[in-house]
N, C-alpha and C positions, 0 to 999 in steps of 0.2 A: 780478248778480241782477236788476236792473231790465231788462236786455236779455232775460234768460230769460223774465221775465213778459210783456214786450211781444211776444216771439216766440210764446209760448204763446197769448196772446190772439188774435194774427193768425191762427195756424194753426187755433185753435178756431173762429173766425168763418168762415174759409174752408170748413172741413168742414161746419159747420151750414148755410151758404148752399148748398153743393153738395147736401146732403141735402134741402133744402127746395125746390129748383127742379125740380119735376116738371112735365113738359109734359102738357097735356090732349089730346094727339094720339097716334095710333099712326102712326109714321113709315112711309112707303112702303117704306123700306129693309128692314123686317121681312119683307116678302114675298119678298125675294131668296133667303132661305134655304129658302123653301117651294117655289120653282121650280127651284132648283139654281143653282150659281154656276160660271162658267168661269174666274174669276180665280184668282190665286195665293193660297193660304191656308196654305202650308207653315210660314211663319214667324209667322203670326198666330194663335197658339194662344189659344183663348178660355177664360175662366174658366167653372166650372160655374155653372149658374143657381141662385140662392138660393131660387127658388120650386119646390116639388115638383109638377110638372104631372101626374105619374102618377095622383094621387088627386083631381084636380079633377072637378067635375061637368060633363061634356060634354053632358048632355041639354039644356042651354041651346041648344046649336047643333044637335045631332042631332034634336031634336024639331021644330025650325022650318025647318031647311035640308034638304029631302028631294029626292031625285031622282025621276024621271030628268031633270026640267027644272031643278032647283035655282034657284028664283026669286031674282033678284039682291037685291031689297029685303029679303025675309025672311032670306036667307043673310047679307047684310051686317049687318043689324040684330042678328041672333043672334051673329055674330062679334064685333061691337062690345060687345054685352052681356057676352060671355064675356071678351074680351081687354082692355077698357078698365081694369078694376081692376089689371091687370098692366102698364099702358103704360110705367111707369118702368123696369121690368125688360126688357120685350121691345124697347124702343127702344135699350137699352144694347148697342152693337155689340161691347163687350169681353167679353160673356158669350154663352152658347149658349141663352138663354131662348127666342128666337124660333124657332129650328130645333127645339128640344125641344117647344115648344107645338104647332107645326105637325105634328110627328111624331105626337103623341097625338091631335090633331084628326083627322088622316087615318086613324089606326089605328081610332078609335072610330066615325068617320063614313063611312069608305070613300069619300072624296070624290075626284073627278078631280084630277090634279096642276094646281096653279095656279088652282083655282077662285076662291079669295078674292082672289088677286093680280090676276086678270083682271076680276073682277066688282066689287070694292069699291074705288072711286076717288072721292075727294071734293075734293081740292085739293092745292096744292103742299106743304102741311105734312103731308099724309096724312089718315087718318080722324080726324074730330073726336070726342072723347069727351064733349063738352058735352051735357048733358041725358040722358046714359046713366045709368040707375039703378044705384047702387052698393050698395044695401042688401041685395040678394039674393045678392051675390057671395060667394065663399069666400076672397077675398084675405086676410081677417083671420086665417085659420088658418095660412097659409104666408107670404105676402108681407109682410103687416104685422108679423108676429112677427119676421121676419128684419130688417126695417127698424128696428123698435123695439129689438131686441136689439143691433143694430149701434150705434144711437144711444146706448143705455145703456152699452155697452162703451166707446165713444169718450168719453162724458162722464166715466165712471169713471176712465178712463186719464188724461185731462187733469186731473181733480180730484186724483188721486194724485200726478201730476207736479207740480202746483202746491203741494201739501203738502210734497212731497219737497224742492223748491227754496226753500221759504219760510224 
């Protein structure tokens, strides 16, 4: 019984640390899906994205990033304003969030392929989300609910397991 409780505490702590360690950057690797990949992906099936990008507000990008010139500063700032609230999800290479997000951005904005990948570069960690306003974003409707639901489910599961083995 003591071993079960110790194992339960270690697993609980590991899960909580994993959930709490979100990076304030958008990794450059998210752009790989928007430009196309030539590598093998046959055995690398990705999970579905927990964020529903279909119903997000793309006017953040489409109202500020307009052709035919697509000014880099306006386009990149608009992209960060839209994408930073989802950085935890789009940086996760085990799901299809980045490719799904870029599909909808290109669908609604009719942008040239690779526009954001070629224009938006900031450093070796990717695009910084520091200072990007999060208050007007719609992450709370989809992304935060998914994360909150997952956290509540995990806590409930571990609580019931602790009661069961008590």
